[in-house]
C-alpha positions in Angstrom: 88.9 28.1 358.5 86.2 26.6 356.3 84.5 23.8 358.2 84.2 21.4 355.3 84.6 18.5 357.7 81.7 19.6 359.9 79.2 17.0 361.1 76.5 19.3 359.8 77.5 18.7 356.2 74.4 17.1 354.6 75.0 15.2 351.3 71.6 16.0 349.7 70.8 19.4 351.3 70.4 22.4 349.1 71.2 24.6 352.1 74.8 25.6 352.4 76.2 23.9 355.5 78.6 26.7 356.2 75.9 29.3 356.8 72.2 30.1 356.6 72.2 31.4 353.0 70.6 29.3 350.2 73.4 27.9 348.1 73.7 25.1 345.5 76.9 23.1 345.6 78.9 23.1 342.4 80.4 19.8 341.4 84.0 20.8 342.3 83.2 22.1 345.8 81.0 19.0 346.4 83.9 16.7 345.4 86.4 18.5 347.7 83.9 18.6 350.6 83.2 14.8 350.2 87.0 14.1 350.2 87.4 16.1 353.4 84.3 14.5 355.0 85.4 10.9 354.2 89.1 11.4 354.9 88.8 13.8 357.9 91.7 15.7 356.3 92.5 19.4 356.8 90.4 21.2 354.2 93.4 22.9 352.6 95.2 19.6 351.8 92.7 18.5 349.1 92.7 22.1 347.8 96.4 22.0 347.3 96.2 18.6 345.6 93.4 19.8 343.3 95.6 22.8 342.4 98.3 20.5 341.2 95.7 18.3 339.5 94.2 21.4 337.7 97.5 22.4 336.3 98.3 19.0 335.0 94.8 18.7 333.6 95.2 22.1 331.8 98.5 21.1 330.3 97.1 17.7 329.1 93.8 19.1 327.9 95.4 21.9 326.0 97.8 19.5 324.4 95.0 17.1 323.3 92.9 19.9 321.8 95.8 21.5 319.9 97.0 18.1 318.7 93.5 17.3 317.4 92.5 20.6 315.9 95.8 21.5 314.3 97.2 18.0 313.8 100.4 19.1 315.5 101.4 17.3 318.6 104.2 19.8 319.5 102.1 23.0 319.3 101.3 22.7 323.0 105.0 23.0 323.8 104.8 26.6 322.6 101.2 27.4 323.6 101.3 26.6 327.3 104.5 28.6 328.1 103.1 31.5 326.0 99.8 31.4 327.9 101.6 31.2 331.2 104.4 33.7 330.8 103.5 36.1 327.9 99.8 36.8 328.6 100.4 40.5 328.7 99.8 43.3 331.1 97.2 42.4 333.8 93.9 44.2 333.9 90.9 43.1 335.9 90.7 39.3 335.4 92.4 39.1 332.0 95.5 37.5 333.5 93.6 34.7 335.4 95.5 32.1 333.4 99.1 33.5 333.4 101.6 32.2 335.9 100.8 35.0 338.5 97.1 34.3 338.2 97.6 30.6 338.4 99.3 30.9 341.8 96.1 32.4 343.1 93.4 30.7 341.0 94.7 27.2 340.5 92.7 25.7 343.3 89.5 27.5 342.2 86.6 25.7 340.5 87.0 27.9 337.4 90.6 26.6 336.8 89.3 23.0 336.8 86.4 23.9 334.5 88.6 25.9 332.1 91.0 22.9 331.8 88.1 20.5 331.2 86.7 22.8 328.5 89.8 22.1 326.4 89.3 18.4 326.9 85.7 18.8 325.8 86.8 20.7 322.8 89.2 17.9 321.8 86.2 15.5 322.0 84.1 17.9 319.9 86.7 18.2 317.1 87.1 14.4 317.1 83.4 14.0 316.8 83.1 16.5 314.0 85.9 14.9 312.0 85.5 11.2 312.8 81.8 10.9 314.0 82.7 8.4 316.8 80.0 7.9 319.4 82.5 7.7 322.3 83.4 11.4 321.7 79.8 12.4 321.7 79.3 10.5 325.0 82.5 12.2 326.4 81.0 15.6 325.5 77.6 14.7 327.1 79.5 13.8 330.4 81.9 16.7 330.5 79.5 19.5 329.6 77.3 19.1 332.8 80.4 18.8 334.9 81.8 22.0 333.5 78.5 23.8 333.7 78.0 22.7 337.3 81.5 23.7 338.2 81.7 27.2 336.8 79.5 29.1 334.4 82.1 31.3 332.7 84.2 28.4 331.3 80.9 26.8 330.2 80.2 29.9 328.1 83.8 29.9 326.8 83.3 26.2 325.8 80.0 27.0 324.1 81.5 29.9 322.1 84.6 27.9 321.2 82.4 25.0 320.0 80.4 27.4 317.8 83.5 28.9 316.3 85.0 25.5 315.6 81.8 24.2 314.1 81.5 27.3 311.8 85.1 27.0 310.7 85.0 23.2 310.0 84.6 22.4 306.3 82.5 19.3 306.8 79.1 20.2 308.0 76.2 17.8 307.9 72.6 17.6 309.0 73.5 14.6 311.1 75.9 16.8 313.2 73.2 19.4 313.7 70.7 16.9 315.0 73.3 15.2 317.1 74.1 18.5 318.8 70.4 19.2 319.4 70.2 15.8 321.1 73.4 16.6 322.9 72.0 19.8 324.3 68.9 17.9 325.5 71.0 15.3 327.3 73.2 18.1 328.8 70.1 19.9 330.2 68.7 16.6 331.6 72.0 15.6 333.2 72.6 19.1 334.6 69.1 19.4 336.1 69.4 16.0 337.7 72.2 17.2 340.0 70.6 17.0 343.5 71.7 20.5 344.7 69.3 22.4 342.5 66.6 23.8 344.7 63.8 23.3 342.1 64.3 19.5 342.4 
């Protein structure tokens, strides 16, 4: 049993409270640990709730991204079942997001970060096409959360943003400068998370 409710859990420690090894809390683990600490619940109850939350978040985020990018609100009705049930033969971690993989991985930080990456992509497409500042702010908030939760979905998001940007017809110098500024804000917000040992 993981002692997330241990009295030795220190909010601003960069030492893992479960053992003597150096460890930096990711945002997702910190959130669950805080829920357990404040509620005194069994550690597995918040994990089960987060698993359900991650699935709903994935379905909603995928819908928002596909609706925004393809201007088709019904595309997600086909995309999500295809992703869950027709992913293909499993090899290594290729099937992490099919229905079999979801039963194992749904409570993991990577599932939350993967779902949030589609939400961030929907903000990105909206910003490229409409130039609204609230979408830029949404990206500036979501990026550090994804990066602090799991690195692989953060790289997926970066690659997807690059592909979307290249494929978009409207490219402007303003967008290039706004993304340089966005990158600086992301670095600043990410490095301000208190569990980095260099702070």
